C-alpha positions in Angstrom: 21.2 -21.2 -52.3 23.7 -19.3 -54.5 22.8 -17.9 -57.9 25.6 -18.0 -60.4 25.5 -16.1 -63.7 28.3 -16.7 -66.2 28.2 -17.2 -70.0 31.4 -19.3 -69.9 30.1 -22.8 -69.4 33.3 -24.3 -67.9 33.5 -21.5 -65.3 29.8 -21.8 -64.5 30.2 -25.5 -63.9 33.4 -25.0 -61.9 31.7 -22.5 -59.5 28.6 -24.6 -59.3 30.4 -27.8 -58.5 32.7 -26.2 -55.9 29.8 -24.5 -54.1 27.7 -27.7 -54.2 30.6 -29.7 -52.7 30.6 -27.2 -49.9 27.0 -28.2 -49.1 25.0 -25.4 -50.7 22.4 -25.4 -53.5 23.3 -23.6 -56.7 21.0 -22.2 -59.4 23.2 -21.5 -62.4 22.4 -19.2 -65.4 24.4 -18.8 -68.5 22.6 -15.6 -69.6 21.9 -12.4 -67.5 18.5 -11.9 -69.3 17.4 -15.4 -68.2 18.4 -14.6 -64.7 16.4 -11.3 -64.7 13.4 -13.3 -66.0 13.8 -15.6 -63.0 14.1 -12.7 -60.6 10.9 -11.3 -61.9 9.0 -14.6 -61.8 6.9 -16.0 -59.0 9.4 -18.9 -58.6 12.2 -16.6 -57.5 13.9 -17.5 -54.3 16.2 -14.9 -52.7 19.7 -16.4 -52.6 22.4 -16.2 -50.0 24.4 -14.3 -52.7 24.6 -13.7 -56.4 28.0 -14.5 -58.1 28.2 -13.0 -61.6 30.6 -12.6 -64.4 30.9 -9.0 -65.7 31.5 -9.4 -69.4 28.7 -11.2 -71.0 26.7 -10.9 -74.2 23.4 -9.0 -74.3 24.0 -7.4 -70.8 26.9 -7.1 -68.6 26.9 -8.2 -65.0 26.8 -4.7 -63.6 23.7 -3.7 -65.5 22.1 -7.0 -64.4 22.9 -6.4 -60.8 21.6 -2.8 -61.0 18.2 -4.2 -62.2 18.2 -6.9 -59.5 19.0 -4.3 -56.8 15.9 -2.3 -57.8 13.8 -5.2 -56.5 16.2 -6.5 -53.8 18.5 -3.6 -52.7 20.3 -5.6 -49.9 21.2 -8.6 -52.0 24.8 -9.8 -51.5 26.8 -10.0 -54.7 30.2 -10.9 -56.0 31.5 -10.0 -59.4 34.1 -12.1 -61.3 36.2 -10.6 -64.1 39.4 -11.1 -66.0 39.6 -7.4 -66.6 41.3 -5.1 -64.1 39.5 -1.9 -65.3 36.2 -3.2 -63.7 37.4 -2.7 -60.1 36.2 0.8 -59.6 32.7 -0.1 -60.8 32.7 -3.2 -58.7 33.0 -1.1 -55.6 29.6 0.3 -56.2 27.9 -2.9 -57.4 29.3 -5.7 -55.3 30.5 -6.9 -52.0 33.4 -8.9 -53.5 35.5 -8.6 -56.6 37.3 -11.8 -57.7 39.8 -11.6 -60.6 39.9 -14.5 -63.0 41.5 -16.9 -62.8 40.9 -17.3 -59.1 41.7 -20.1 -56.7 39.7 -22.6 -54.7 40.5 -20.9 -51.4 39.3 -17.4 -52.5 36.0 -18.9 -53.7 35.5 -21.0 -50.6 36.3 -18.1 -48.3 33.8 -15.9 -50.2 31.1 -18.5 -50.0 31.6 -19.2 -46.3 31.6 -15.4 -45.6 28.4 -14.9 -47.5 26.7 -17.8 -45.8 27.8 -16.5 -42.4 26.4 -13.0 -43.2 23.2 -14.6 -44.3 22.9 -16.8 -41.1 24.0 -14.3 -38.5 22.7 -11.0 -39.8 24.3 -7.6 -39.4 27.2 -7.1 -37.1 29.1 -4.2 -38.8 31.1 -3.4 -35.6 32.7 -6.8 -35.7 33.0 -7.7 -39.3 33.3 -6.0 -42.7 33.0 -7.5 -46.1 36.0 -6.2 -47.9 37.3 -6.8 -51.4 40.7 -6.6 -53.2 43.7 -4.8 -51.8 42.0 -1.5 -51.2 39.4 -3.0 -48.9 36.0 -1.3 -49.1 32.9 -1.8 -47.1 30.2 -3.8 -48.8 27.7 -1.2 -50.0 24.7 -3.5 -50.0 25.2 -6.5 -47.8 24.7 -7.4 -44.2 27.8 -8.0 -42.2 28.8 -11.2 -40.4 29.9 -11.6 -36.9 33.3 -13.1 -37.5 36.9 -12.2 -36.8 37.8 -12.9 -40.5 37.9 -10.2 -43.1 37.0 -11.2 -46.6 39.5 -10.2 -49.2 39.5 -11.2 -52.8 42.3 -11.9 -55.2 
């Protein structure tokens, strides 16, 4: 299961439908505060990964992820933004940074990589989650045994 948080309803639907078409369950949230309520509930199920917008009302995606990581420090996360200035902060908070608008292939590659990491566990000597052109090691996620490196647009 993937958790998606985005206040832009068409983008939330786009990500949800694409990931569901790939065969995964999706739990969408349009508000980061609603997601945090879910994280703190007895109904919470740890996802394969969290995919979150950064700029949202009431709380940004980085603040939300920091709160989630207090309970689940190794959670895999991707952040999505239309603003380039968020890249530096993304290196601390996420495994992947996707710039809006993004394409099907980037999203599908990200989802497949997160699923592989989830299924196969840590293999840092053979695989590194990387993001954008600078390529950084994922600060919080397990690494997947694969020959493909994840890069984001």
